[in-house]
mmCIF file as gemmi writes it, N, C-alpha and C atoms, coordinates in Angstrom:
data_model
loop_
_atom_site.group_PDB
_atom_site.id
_atom_site.type_symbol
_atom_site.label_atom_id
_atom_site.label_alt_id
_atom_site.label_comp_id
_atom_site.label_asym_id
_atom_site.label_entity_id
_atom_site.label_seq_id
_atom_site.pdbx_PDB_ins_code
_atom_site.Cartn_x
_atom_site.Cartn_y
_atom_site.Cartn_z
_atom_site.occupancy
_atom_site.B_iso_or_equiv
_atom_site.pdbx_formal_charge
_atom_site.auth_seq_id
_atom_site.auth_asym_id
_atom_site.pdbx_PDB_model_num
ATOM 1 N N . MET Axp A 1 ? -7.68 83.642 5.382 1 0 ? 1 A 1
ATOM 2 C CA . MET Axp A 1 ? -9.059 84.052 5.181 1 0 ? 1 A 1
ATOM 3 C C . MET Axp A 1 ? -9.966 82.923 5.671 1 0 ? 1 A 1
ATOM 4 N N . SER Axp A 2 ? -10.944 83.282 6.458 1 0 ? 2 A 1
ATOM 5 C CA . SER Axp A 2 ? -11.841 82.26 6.994 1 0 ? 2 A 1
ATOM 6 C C . SER Axp A 2 ? -12.816 81.775 5.924 1 0 ? 2 A 1
ATOM 7 N N . ASP Axp A 3 ? -13.33 80.599 6.126 1 0 ? 3 A 1
ATOM 8 C CA . ASP Axp A 3 ? -14.23 79.985 5.157 1 0 ? 3 A 1
ATOM 9 C C . ASP Axp A 3 ? -15.478 80.825 4.918 1 0 ? 3 A 1
ATOM 10 N N . ILE Axp A 4 ? -16.021 81.454 5.955 1 0 ? 4 A 1
ATOM 11 C CA . ILE Axp A 4 ? -17.234 82.257 5.798 1 0 ? 4 A 1
ATOM 12 C C . ILE Axp A 4 ? -16.961 83.48 4.927 1 0 ? 4 A 1
ATOM 13 N N . ARG Axp A 5 ? -15.767 84.058 5.065 1 0 ? 5 A 1
ATOM 14 C CA . ARG Axp A 5 ? -15.408 85.21 4.234 1 0 ? 5 A 1
ATOM 15 C C . ARG Axp A 5 ? -15.253 84.798 2.777 1 0 ? 5 A 1
ATOM 16 N N . VAL Axp A 6 ? -14.681 83.635 2.552 1 0 ? 6 A 1
ATOM 17 C CA . VAL Axp A 6 ? -14.527 83.119 1.19 1 0 ? 6 A 1
ATOM 18 C C . VAL Axp A 6 ? -15.899 82.91 0.566 1 0 ? 6 A 1
ATOM 19 N N . GLN Axp A 7 ? -16.805 82.313 1.309 1 0 ? 7 A 1
ATOM 20 C CA . GLN Axp A 7 ? -18.156 82.068 0.801 1 0 ? 7 A 1
ATOM 21 C C . GLN Axp A 7 ? -18.89 83.381 0.511 1 0 ? 7 A 1
ATOM 22 N N . ASN Axp A 8 ? -18.738 84.374 1.39 1 0 ? 8 A 1
ATOM 23 C CA . ASN Axp A 8 ? -19.379 85.675 1.171 1 0 ? 8 A 1
ATOM 24 C C . ASN Axp A 8 ? -18.827 86.362 -0.065 1 0 ? 8 A 1
ATOM 25 N N . THR Axp A 9 ? -17.522 86.306 -0.248 1 0 ? 9 A 1
ATOM 26 C CA . THR Axp A 9 ? -16.895 86.916 -1.422 1 0 ? 9 A 1
ATOM 27 C C . THR Axp A 9 ? -17.366 86.224 -2.692 1 0 ? 9 A 1
ATOM 28 N N . LYS Axp A 10 ? -17.4 84.905 -2.661 1 0 ? 10 A 1
ATOM 29 C CA . LYS Axp A 10 ? -17.863 84.137 -3.82 1 0 ? 10 A 1
ATOM 30 C C . LYS Axp A 10 ? -19.309 84.499 -4.153 1 0 ? 10 A 1
ATOM 31 N N . SER Axp A 11 ? -20.135 84.581 -3.145 1 0 ? 11 A 1
ATOM 32 C CA . SER Axp A 11 ? -21.536 84.943 -3.337 1 0 ? 11 A 1
ATOM 33 C C . SER Axp A 11 ? -21.668 86.356 -3.911 1 0 ? 11 A 1
ATOM 34 N N . ASN Axp A 12 ? -20.881 87.29 -3.389 1 0 ? 12 A 1
ATOM 35 C CA . ASN Axp A 12 ? -20.91 88.664 -3.897 1 0 ? 12 A 1
ATOM 36 C C . ASN Axp A 12 ? -20.477 88.729 -5.355 1 0 ? 12 A 1
ATOM 37 N N . LEU Axp A 13 ? -19.465 87.96 -5.722 1 0 ? 13 A 1
ATOM 38 C CA . LEU Axp A 13 ? -19 87.948 -7.108 1 0 ? 13 A 1
ATOM 39 C C . LEU Axp A 13 ? -20.053 87.353 -8.044 1 0 ? 13 A 1
ATOM 40 N N . ILE Axp A 14 ? -20.696 86.3 -7.626 1 0 ? 14 A 1
ATOM 41 C CA . ILE Axp A 14 ? -21.741 85.684 -8.455 1 0 ? 14 A 1
ATOM 42 C C . ILE Axp A 14 ? -22.914 86.641 -8.63 1 0 ? 14 A 1
ATOM 43 N N . THR Axp A 15 ? -23.327 87.277 -7.548 1 0 ? 15 A 1
ATOM 44 C CA . THR Axp A 15 ? -24.421 88.245 -7.613 1 0 ? 15 A 1
ATOM 45 C C . THR Axp A 15 ? -24.055 89.403 -8.534 1 0 ? 15 A 1
ATOM 46 N N . ALA Axp A 16 ? -22.828 89.889 -8.422 1 0 ? 16 A 1
ATOM 47 C CA . ALA Axp A 16 ? -22.367 90.988 -9.271 1 0 ? 16 A 1
ATOM 48 C C . ALA Axp A 16 ? -22.337 90.57 -10.736 1 0 ? 16 A 1
ATOM 49 N N . LEU Axp A 17 ? -21.877 89.357 -11.002 1 0 ? 17 A 1
ATOM 50 C CA . LEU Axp A 17 ? -21.846 88.852 -12.373 1 0 ? 17 A 1
ATOM 51 C C . LEU Axp A 17 ? -23.245 88.813 -12.971 1 0 ? 17 A 1
ATOM 52 N N . LEU Axp A 18 ? -24.179 88.255 -12.244 1 0 ? 18 A 1
ATOM 53 C CA . LEU Axp A 18 ? -25.552 88.162 -12.743 1 0 ? 18 A 1
ATOM 54 C C . LEU Axp A 18 ? -26.155 89.541 -12.963 1 0 ? 18 A 1
ATOM 55 N N . SER Axp A 19 ? -25.845 90.47 -12.086 1 0 ? 19 A 1
ATOM 56 C CA . SER Axp A 19 ? -26.332 91.835 -12.228 1 0 ? 19 A 1
ATOM 57 C C . SER Axp A 19 ? -25.736 92.496 -13.471 1 0 ? 19 A 1
ATOM 58 N N . CYS Axp A 20 ? -24.453 92.294 -13.694 1 0 ? 20 A 1
ATOM 59 C CA . CYS Axp A 20 ? -23.787 92.868 -14.866 1 0 ? 20 A 1
ATOM 60 C C . CYS Axp A 20 ? -24.352 92.289 -16.163 1 0 ? 20 A 1
ATOM 61 N N . LEU Axp A 21 ? -24.7 91.015 -16.129 1 0 ? 21 A 1
ATOM 62 C CA . LEU Axp A 21 ? -25.228 90.371 -17.331 1 0 ? 21 A 1
ATOM 63 C C . LEU Axp A 21 ? -26.619 90.879 -17.706 1 0 ? 21 A 1
ATOM 64 N N . GLU Axp A 22 ? -27.286 91.55 -16.785 1 0 ? 22 A 1
ATOM 65 C CA . GLU Axp A 22 ? -28.57 92.167 -17.115 1 0 ? 22 A 1
ATOM 66 C C . GLU Axp A 22 ? -28.375 93.384 -18.016 1 0 ? 22 A 1
ATOM 67 N N . ASP Axp A 23 ? -27.193 94.017 -17.913 1 0 ? 23 A 1
ATOM 68 C CA . ASP Axp A 23 ? -26.916 95.238 -18.664 1 0 ? 23 A 1
ATOM 69 C C . ASP Axp A 23 ? -26.062 95.011 -19.907 1 0 ? 23 A 1
ATOM 70 N N . LYS Axp A 24 ? -25.213 93.996 -19.873 1 0 ? 24 A 1
ATOM 71 C CA . LYS Axp A 24 ? -24.268 93.761 -20.965 1 0 ? 24 A 1
ATOM 72 C C . LYS Axp A 24 ? -24.26 92.289 -21.342 1 0 ? 24 A 1
ATOM 73 N N . SER Axp A 25 ? -23.822 92.02 -22.577 1 0 ? 25 A 1
ATOM 74 C CA . SER Axp A 25 ? -23.641 90.622 -22.968 1 0 ? 25 A 1
ATOM 75 C C . SER Axp A 25 ? -22.323 90.125 -22.388 1 0 ? 25 A 1
ATOM 76 N N . VAL Axp A 26 ? -22.156 88.835 -22.363 1 0 ? 26 A 1
ATOM 77 C CA . VAL Axp A 26 ? -20.945 88.244 -21.802 1 0 ? 26 A 1
ATOM 78 C C . VAL Axp A 26 ? -19.706 88.696 -22.58 1 0 ? 26 A 1
ATOM 79 N N . HIS Axp A 27 ? -19.863 89.009 -23.864 1 0 ? 27 A 1
ATOM 80 C CA . HIS Axp A 27 ? -18.738 89.437 -24.69 1 0 ? 27 A 1
ATOM 81 C C . HIS Axp A 27 ? -18.323 90.873 -24.396 1 0 ? 27 A 1
ATOM 82 N N . GLU Axp A 28 ? -19.227 91.674 -23.867 1 0 ? 28 A 1
ATOM 83 C CA . GLU Axp A 28 ? -18.928 93.07 -23.538 1 0 ? 28 A 1
ATOM 84 C C . GLU Axp A 28 ? -18.431 93.232 -22.107 1 0 ? 28 A 1
ATOM 85 N N . LEU Axp A 29 ? -18.629 92.228 -21.302 1 0 ? 29 A 1
ATOM 86 C CA . LEU Axp A 29 ? -18.341 92.3 -19.876 1 0 ? 29 A 1
ATOM 87 C C . LEU Axp A 29 ? -16.846 92.281 -19.599 1 0 ? 29 A 1
ATOM 88 N N . LYS Axp A 30 ? -16.431 93.096 -18.638 1 0 ? 30 A 1
ATOM 89 C CA . LYS Axp A 30 ? -15.035 93.149 -18.218 1 0 ? 30 A 1
ATOM 90 C C . LYS Axp A 30 ? -14.944 92.769 -16.739 1 0 ? 30 A 1
ATOM 91 N N . VAL Axp A 31 ? -13.795 92.246 -16.345 1 0 ? 31 A 1
ATOM 92 C CA . VAL Axp A 31 ? -13.578 91.876 -14.946 1 0 ? 31 A 1
ATOM 93 C C . VAL Axp A 31 ? -13.817 93.087 -14.058 1 0 ? 31 A 1
ATOM 94 N N . LYS Axp A 32 ? -13.367 94.26 -14.498 1 0 ? 32 A 1
ATOM 95 C CA . LYS Axp A 32 ? -13.533 95.485 -13.714 1 0 ? 32 A 1
ATOM 96 C C . LYS Axp A 32 ? -15.004 95.754 -13.415 1 0 ? 32 A 1
ATOM 97 N N . ASP Axp A 33 ? -15.882 95.493 -14.357 1 0 ? 33 A 1
ATOM 98 C CA . ASP Axp A 33 ? -17.32 95.682 -14.129 1 0 ? 33 A 1
ATOM 99 C C . ASP Axp A 33 ? -17.792 94.821 -12.951 1 0 ? 33 A 1
ATOM 100 N N . ILE Axp A 34 ? -17.346 93.587 -12.929 1 0 ? 34 A 1
ATOM 101 C CA . ILE Axp A 34 ? -17.779 92.644 -11.894 1 0 ? 34 A 1
ATOM 102 C C . ILE Axp A 34 ? -17.208 93.018 -10.531 1 0 ? 34 A 1
ATOM 103 N N . ILE Axp A 35 ? -15.907 93.292 -10.479 1 0 ? 35 A 1
ATOM 104 C CA . ILE Axp A 35 ? -15.299 93.581 -9.179 1 0 ? 35 A 1
ATOM 105 C C . ILE Axp A 35 ? -15.771 94.909 -8.61 1 0 ? 35 A 1
ATOM 106 N N . ASP Axp A 36 ? -16.033 95.88 -9.479 1 0 ? 36 A 1
ATOM 107 C CA . ASP Axp A 36 ? -16.569 97.156 -8.99 1 0 ? 36 A 1
ATOM 108 C C . ASP Axp A 36 ? -17.929 96.947 -8.339 1 0 ? 36 A 1
ATOM 109 N N . LYS Axp A 37 ? -18.762 96.172 -8.993 1 0 ? 37 A 1
ATOM 110 C CA . LYS Axp A 37 ? -20.102 95.92 -8.468 1 0 ? 37 A 1
ATOM 111 C C . LYS Axp A 37 ? -20.059 95.055 -7.205 1 0 ? 37 A 1
ATOM 112 N N . ALA Axp A 38 ? -19.114 94.119 -7.147 1 0 ? 38 A 1
ATOM 113 C CA . ALA Axp A 38 ? -18.998 93.231 -5.988 1 0 ? 38 A 1
ATOM 114 C C . ALA Axp A 38 ? -18.27 93.895 -4.823 1 0 ? 38 A 1
ATOM 115 N N . GLY Axp A 39 ? -17.515 94.944 -5.119 1 0 ? 39 A 1
ATOM 116 C CA . GLY Axp A 39 ? -16.772 95.629 -4.067 1 0 ? 39 A 1
ATOM 117 C C . GLY Axp A 39 ? -15.538 94.87 -3.602 1 0 ? 39 A 1
ATOM 118 N N . VAL Axp A 40 ? -14.894 94.174 -4.532 1 0 ? 40 A 1
ATOM 119 C CA . VAL Axp A 40 ? -13.661 93.453 -4.209 1 0 ? 40 A 1
ATOM 120 C C . VAL Axp A 40 ? -12.527 93.964 -5.094 1 0 ? 40 A 1
ATOM 121 N N . SER Axp A 41 ? -11.305 93.606 -4.724 1 0 ? 41 A 1
ATOM 122 C CA . SER Axp A 41 ? -10.147 94.049 -5.498 1 0 ? 41 A 1
ATOM 123 C C . SER Axp A 41 ? -9.839 93.06 -6.619 1 0 ? 41 A 1
ATOM 124 N N . THR Axp A 42 ? -8.999 93.497 -7.535 1 0 ? 42 A 1
ATOM 125 C CA . THR Axp A 42 ? -8.579 92.629 -8.63 1 0 ? 42 A 1
ATOM 126 C C . THR Axp A 42 ? -7.847 91.4 -8.093 1 0 ? 42 A 1
ATOM 127 N N . ARG Axp A 43 ? -7.058 91.587 -7.056 1 0 ? 43 A 1
ATOM 128 C CA . ARG Axp A 43 ? -6.312 90.462 -6.469 1 0 ? 43 A 1
ATOM 129 C C . ARG Axp A 43 ? -7.26 89.413 -5.884 1 0 ? 43 A 1
ATOM 130 N N . THR Axp A 44 ? -8.378 89.862 -5.334 1 0 ? 44 A 1
ATOM 131 C CA . THR Axp A 44 ? -9.359 88.929 -4.783 1 0 ? 44 A 1
ATOM 132 C C . THR Axp A 44 ? -9.994 88.117 -5.891 1 0 ? 44 A 1
ATOM 133 N N . PHE Axp A 45 ? -10.269 88.775 -7.018 1 0 ? 45 A 1
ATOM 134 C CA . PHE Axp A 45 ? -10.898 88.109 -8.138 1 0 ? 45 A 1
ATOM 135 C C . PHE Axp A 45 ? -9.99 87.014 -8.648 1 0 ? 45 A 1
């Protein structure tokens, strides 16, 4: 995986996390919520 792809994936995951935290508390949040919003697989996470 190229460095730019890694950076894009990381950025997408962070953005998805912040978006999820607008709707749920950190205690209610699931990995599936984040990866669905980021559009990545569980293995990528």
